[in-house]
N, C-alpha and C positions, 0 to 999 in steps of 0.2 A: 626764766625772767625775760628781763626786757630793757628797752630803754625810751620814754618817747617823752616828748620836747614839743611846747609850746611856745612860740617867741613871736613876740605882738608889739607891734608898731605900728604912726601914726596912718601908714597908708593900709595896715591889712595885720592878718594874723598867719604863722604857718603853723602846721602841724607834722611835726616827721618823726618815727617810730622804725626799728627793726621789724623782725619779721620771724626771727626765734619763737617757738617754744617749748615747756620741757616737760616732757616727761616722767612724774617722779614715782615710784614702787618703794616698795621693802626690799630695804637689802637681807643680806644673809644672817645678820643678827639681828632683822626686824628693825634695822632704823631706817628711816625713809634715806634716797638715794635715787639718783640720777639715772633713769632707764634709756634716754634717749633725748636729743635735741632736735627738732623740726624745724627748718627754716625756710618753712613758705607761709606762716601766721600773717592772719589781715588783723591790722589793730587800726586802721585811720580810715573813716566815711566820712560818706556823704549822707549828711540825715534827711535830707531832702533835695531830691535833684531838681535843679533850675531855683534854689535860695541857697542864698549864704549862710548855712548853718553844716557845722561838722562836727564829727565825735571823734573819739580817742580812748582807746585802752590798755591796763597794763593787769598786773597780777594773774588771776586764774584766768585759763585760757576759757573757759566752759562752764555754763551752770547744766549739769546734770551730761546730758549726750547732745547738746548744743554746743557749740564753740559761741563766742560773745560774737562774733564775726556774722553770724546765721541770727543770732538773734538783732542784735544790729538792724540789719536789713528788714527781720519781724519787724519791727517799732517804727521803722522808715515805711513801711505798708501801710501802718496805722495812722500815721501822721499825714499818711497823700491821700487815699482810696477812701473812699465813702462804701464801705461796705456791710453789712450784717455783722455786728458785734464790734465793729469798728465807728461807736456813736461815739460821740466827743472827743474824741481823739484828734480828729484833722484840723490842720492850721488854719488859721485864717489869715490867709498871704498880704493882706492889708494893716494887719493890728496884730499878731503874734510877737512874740517876745523869745527870746532864749532863756529865758526864767522859764517860765512857761513850758520850754521845750524840757530843759532838765528836772523841771519836776514830772514830766509826765517820764522823764526817761527814766528815773527813779521809783518810778510807782512799777513798772513795768519788767526792768531787772531785778529789783528789789523785792519787793512786795509780792507781783505775779508770778516769777521766774524763784528767784534764791531760796524765800519762802518757803514756797509749795515742795521746792525739791531735796531743801536742805534743811530746812526746819528742824526739824528729830535728829539730826545731826549734832554729834556731842559741840559744845563750843569751840574747842582744843584745836578740832579737825576740820571745821568750817575754813574754806578757803576766803584769801583777802580778795577785793577786787576793786580797779580803782577806772572811773571814766569819767571823761572830760566830754561837758558839750559846749560850741564853741561857735561864733560865726556874729551875724548882726541880726538884733533887732528890725521889725518892720520900722522903717523911718527913721531910723539910729544910722549916724557917721561913724561910730565905734564901735571898734569890736569889744566881745565880752567874753569869758574862760570861767565854768560853772561846772565847780568839781562834787564829783560824785562817791565814796568811799564807802566801802562795806568793807569792817571788821571786828573778829569775833561774831560775827553774826548781827549785828548794829550794824544801821546806814542812818546818819542822820539827816535833816534834808541839805539840800544842794546849796553851797557858798560860793559865791564871789572870792574867782581868784583871786584878784586886782581890781580896784575903781576901772570901771569905763575909760577915764581919760589918761592910764596909766601904762606905760609901756613897759617890756623884761621880759626875761625867761624863766620860763618852769620846766622844771625835769623830774621825771616818775621814772619807779622798777629799781632797776641796780643804779643809783644815786649817788655812789663814792666818789667815782671815778670824776664827774663834771663838778661835785662837790669840791674834789679839790682843787680844779684847776680853774672855775670860777670864785669859789669864796677863799681859795690858799692855803684850805686843809681839809686832812679826812674829817667826817662826820666820826671819827672812832674817837677822834683828838681828846674832847671831855672826858670819856671815858678814862683813857691814857691820865691825865693829868689829876682824875680823882682816883687813880692808884699808885700818884705818885706824893699822896697827901695835900693835895689840896683844897681847902675848903668850898664847901659850897656856898658859903657866903662870899669868899675871892672868887670862885668858879665864872660865874654871871659875869662879876668884871672885865676878868681876860683874856674872855672869849668873845664880848664884844670890843675891846681894844683889837686881838686880832682879826678878826672881819672885819674892820675899819682898815685894818693897814692895811687888811692883803687882798679884798674883795674888787674882783676885775667883771663881774658879770655886767653892771652898769657903765660899766667904760665899755664893753662891745657893743652893747645894745644900744644903738644911740636915735630918743625917738622919730626923729625926719628920715632915719637910712631906708631908701628903695625897697621894695617888697622884694627885689632880684639881689639885693643883699641881705634881705633876712631870711630867703630860702638857703642862701649859698652858707649862710651861719649855722641855718639850724640843723643841715645836711652833714655840715664838718662835725659840729658837735656829737651826733648821731653818730658819725662814720669813728671818731677816734673812741668814743664809750667802745664803741666793737673792737676796734684794734687792740685795744687795750687789752679787753676779754680775752682775747683769742694768744694774746702771748702772757696771761699770767695763766698760774696752775689751775688745773680743774675744766669742768667742761666747759664749751662756748656756751654761755645762756645767752649771750646776745649777740646777734649773728643774723645772716641772710640779705636780703635786697632791704635795703634803706628807704621806705616810700616815704614821699611827700607830698605836702597837697596845701596851698595857698586859699586864704578866703580874704578877700576885699568886697571893697562896696562896690562897686559895678560889675566885676566880673565875676561875682560870686563865686564859688566852690571851685577851684582848678586843682585836678592830679597837676604834678610837676614830675613824678616820678612814682609808676607804678608798676607791679607784676603782675600780671595773668596765667593761669594754669593751661588756658587756649589761648592757642594764634587768632589775635583778632582779625587777619585779613579773612579768617574763613567763619567768621562770626560779625557781619556787621549787624549794628543795632536795633535791633525791634520796637516801635513805639507802642508804649503800653496806655490805652483807655482804661478807666477809672468805672 
């Protein structure tokens, strides 16, 4: 599982995610069971080096043999370099939009990869996958978040998570911990009330009243907060989920290092917290050309 957080304020946008990836196989009775949890997956990406464009993933950790991290870097190559077979993929740095990047990401991840590799798999066995494309369109002063969701083998067009001039926090993956903290109740509450005999006619107004009285997400995310405070808040929310999962019964499906990146209009995409499997002292950056 995963906790993936996108937090947007006027000064920019922060992405934060854990590093756990869960290996699921068949248990002794033939039912799905957790075989292992690895704590070094990459879930936050810079989708075009030098431009304020980021991505984040949750759900399935791979499509076929390729991890989503590898596919995200393959996608970045298409956006960046003019190579044979990449025609029509390169971004115009002066006129690109984040919606355009999201549509290209959907085409690559779903139509080229997911459908070609998993198209013949039974619907109930097809993994779900989420991918968020974020950043600033060319010439824009406000960040955008475009959501791509693959569920039951279907993937609708990317949708704008919130208006460009809106601010707030969104979270994906293992949602319940932050739903309790920020919305004031568990996502399982409607089912509990339904089991107690609350009619569907009464359930919606009851839930609206509870949410209005208890939600705290709009109080903790203030539109003018500095980007550093947004970074601190996003990291805190990710770490809270990881720590809760650590002490809850069952496997630690949220864990490992919390990676954090910030995207702003003038500084672009900047890593704040990042892990490497290699020592950066021994691996200086190498310039690439198209």
